[in-house]
C-alpha positions in Angstrom: 207.6 42.2 -19.4 205.8 39.1 -22.3 208.8 37.7 -22.1 208.2 33.5 -21.5 210.1 32.4 -18.9 210.1 28.7 -20.5 211.7 29.6 -23.5 215.1 28.9 -23.0 214.1 25.1 -22.6 212.4 25.0 -25.8 214.5 22.9 -28.4 216.8 24.7 -30.3 215.8 24.5 -34.2 218.1 25.8 -37.5 216.3 25.6 -40.5 213.5 24.5 -39.0 214.8 20.9 -37.8 215.7 20.2 -34.7 219.3 20.4 -33.2 219.2 18.3 -30.1 221.3 15.5 -31.1 223.9 18.2 -32.0 224.2 19.5 -28.9 224.2 15.7 -26.5 226.7 14.7 -28.8 228.8 18.3 -27.9 229.8 17.8 -24.9 232.0 14.8 -25.6 234.0 16.7 -28.6 235.2 18.5 -25.4 237.5 15.7 -23.7 241.1 15.8 -24.9 242.0 12.1 -26.4 244.6 11.3 -24.7 246.1 9.3 -28.1 247.1 12.9 -29.6 247.9 14.6 -26.1 251.1 13.0 -24.0 251.8 13.9 -20.8 250.0 17.3 -20.3 248.0 18.9 -17.5 244.6 18.8 -18.8 244.7 15.0 -19.3 246.3 14.3 -16.4 243.8 16.1 -14.4 241.0 14.3 -16.2 242.5 11.0 -16.0 243.3 10.9 -12.0 239.5 12.7 -11.7 238.2 9.3 -14.1 240.3 7.1 -11.1 238.9 8.9 -8.3 235.0 8.8 -9.4 235.4 5.4 -10.2 237.4 3.9 -7.3 234.5 6.1 -5.3 231.7 4.0 -7.5 233.2 0.4 -7.5 234.0 -0.2 -3.9 230.6 -2.3 -3.1 229.7 -3.3 -6.7 231.3 -7.3 -7.1 233.2 -8.1 -10.3 230.6 -8.8 -12.7 228.9 -5.0 -11.0 232.8 -3.9 -12.2 232.4 -4.4 -15.7 230.0 -1.4 -15.7 232.6 1.0 -15.0 232.6 2.4 -18.8 229.2 3.4 -18.8 228.7 4.8 -15.6 232.1 7.2 -15.8 230.5 7.8 -19.1 227.2 8.9 -18.0 229.0 10.7 -14.6 230.7 13.0 -17.4 227.9 13.4 -20.3 225.2 14.7 -17.3 228.0 16.8 -15.6 229.0 18.6 -19.1 226.1 18.9 -20.3 225.0 20.9 -16.7 227.3 22.7 -16.9 227.2 23.7 -20.3 224.3 24.7 -19.6 224.7 27.5 -17.5 226.6 29.6 -20.2 224.4 32.2 -21.7 221.8 32.1 -24.8 222.9 28.0 -24.2 220.4 24.8 -24.1 220.7 22.7 -21.5 219.5 18.7 -22.6 218.7 18.2 -19.0 216.4 20.1 -19.0 213.9 17.6 -20.8 211.7 15.1 -18.7 211.7 13.2 -21.9 216.0 13.3 -22.7 216.3 11.8 -18.2 213.9 9.5 -19.3 215.7 8.0 -21.9 218.3 7.9 -19.6 217.0 6.0 -16.8 215.2 3.8 -18.1 217.2 1.6 -19.9 219.6 1.5 -17.5 217.4 0.9 -14.4 215.5 -1.6 -16.5 219.1 -3.0 -17.4 220.1 -3.5 -13.9 216.9 -4.9 -13.2 216.7 -7.5 -15.6 220.5 -8.7 -14.7 218.9 -9.2 -11.2 216.2 -11.8 -12.2 218.3 -13.4 -14.7 221.6 -14.0 -12.1 219.5 -13.5 -8.6 216.1 -14.9 -9.3 215.0 -15.2 -5.8 216.5 -12.2 -4.5 214.9 -10.3 -6.5 211.1 -11.9 -6.3 212.2 -11.5 -2.3 212.3 -7.9 -2.7 208.1 -7.9 -3.3 207.6 -10.0 0.0 209.6 -9.5 3.2 209.8 -12.5 5.4 207.2 -13.0 8.2 204.8 -11.0 6.0 201.4 -11.6 7.6 199.2 -13.4 5.0 196.6 -11.4 4.7 198.8 -8.3 3.8 200.6 -9.9 1.5 198.6 -9.1 -1.1 198.9 -5.1 -0.6 202.5 -5.5 -0.1 203.0 -6.9 -3.4 201.4 -4.3 -5.4 203.2 -1.2 -3.3 206.9 -2.8 -3.9 205.4 -4.0 -7.0 205.1 0.7 -7.7 208.1 1.2 -5.9 210.1 -0.9 -8.5 208.4 0.8 -11.4 208.2 4.4 -10.4 212.4 4.1 -9.5 213.0 5.5 -13.3 210.8 8.6 -13.4 212.2 9.5 -9.6 216.0 9.7 -11.0 214.8 11.4 -14.1 212.5 14.3 -12.3 214.8 14.9 -9.5 217.5 15.5 -12.5 215.0 17.8 -14.7 213.4 19.8 -11.1 216.1 20.4 -9.9 218.6 22.2 -13.1 215.2 23.8 -14.5 214.5 25.0 -11.3 218.2 26.9 -11.1 217.6 27.8 -14.7 214.6 29.5 -14.1 216.0 31.4 -10.1 218.8 32.6 -12.3 216.6 33.6 -15.0 214.2 35.3 -12.8 217.1 36.9 -10.3 218.8 38.7 -13.4 215.2 40.0 -15.0 215.1 41.9 -11.8 219.3 42.7 -11.9 218.4 44.1 -15.8 214.7 45.9 -14.5 216.8 47.8 -11.0 219.6 48.6 -12.7 217.8 52.2 -14.1 215.9 52.6 -10.8 217.5 51.6 -7.3 221.8 50.5 -8.6 222.0 49.7 -4.7 219.3 47.4 -5.2 220.2 45.8 -8.8 224.2 45.6 -6.8 222.1 43.6 -4.0 220.6 41.4 -6.5 223.7 41.2 -8.8 225.5 39.9 -5.6 222.7 36.5 -5.3 222.9 36.1 -9.1 226.6 35.9 -8.4 226.3 33.7 -5.3 223.3 31.9 -7.1 225.4 30.9 -10.2 228.5 29.4 -8.0 225.7 27.3 -6.1 224.1 26.2 -9.8 227.9 24.9 -10.5 228.1 22.7 -7.6 224.5 21.7 -8.2 224.7 20.6 -11.8 228.2 18.9 -10.3 226.1 17.3 -7.6 223.0 16.4 -9.6 225.1 14.5 -12.2 226.6 12.0 -9.5 223.7 11.7 -7.7 221.6 9.8 -11.2 225.0 7.8 -11.7 225.2 7.2 -8.3 222.0 5.5 -8.0 222.1 3.6 -11.0 224.9 2.4 -9.6 223.0 1.3 -6.1 220.3 -0.5 -8.5 223.1 -2.2 -10.4 224.8 -3.4 -7.1 221.6 -4.7 -6.1 221.6 -6.9 -8.7 224.6 -8.2 -8.8 
C-alpha cells in the first residue's frame, strides 16, 4: 500500500482555497441557542454541563480570575467538539495541526503572564528566583526558570497535537489491518475489528479529556497570575 498515513492531516481545499476556517467555525453551529428553544432537553443538558464544568474550574480562582470564565468554557467546548467531530470517517481534525494549537496556546498563556506581571509584579518576578537560592546558582536558576516559563505554551500545543494525532494514526493502522485481513483470515479480522471498536471508544474519552486538560492548564496558569 502506497497510501500516505498523514494524508488525513492535510488541510482540505475547495477550488484551490483552504477551507480550514469554515471547518473551525462549524462546531459552533451545532450548539442550540436557548433563545430559540425553550424547555428543550438538549439545551437543559447543555446548560447543566456548562455549569458543572464552570463550577469545577472556578473554585480555585479569585474574583479577577473568574472574569475569564466565558473564555474558558468556550475553549473547552470548542476543543472538545472539534476533537469529537474529527473521529467521524473522512473528516478533518483541526486540533491535529500544531500551528492551530499554538495559535490557541500562545495568546492565552501570554494574556495570563501579562496579567500576572501587571497586577502581581513582585510575585511574578519571585518565581524566577526562589528564596534562599545560593548566589552562585542565581544566574543559572534564572535562565532555567525563564526557559520553563516560555516553554509552557509549546507544551500545551504539543500535548494536544500528539495525543490527537497518535490516536488517529493508530485507528487508521488498525482499520487498514482489519480491511486487509478480511479476505485472508476472517477470525483475525474480527479480533482486529474488536480492538478497533475498543480503541474508538477510548478515543472518544481522549477527545474530551484532552479538551479538559488543555483548558485546565490554561486555568492554572491564570490562577498563578491573578
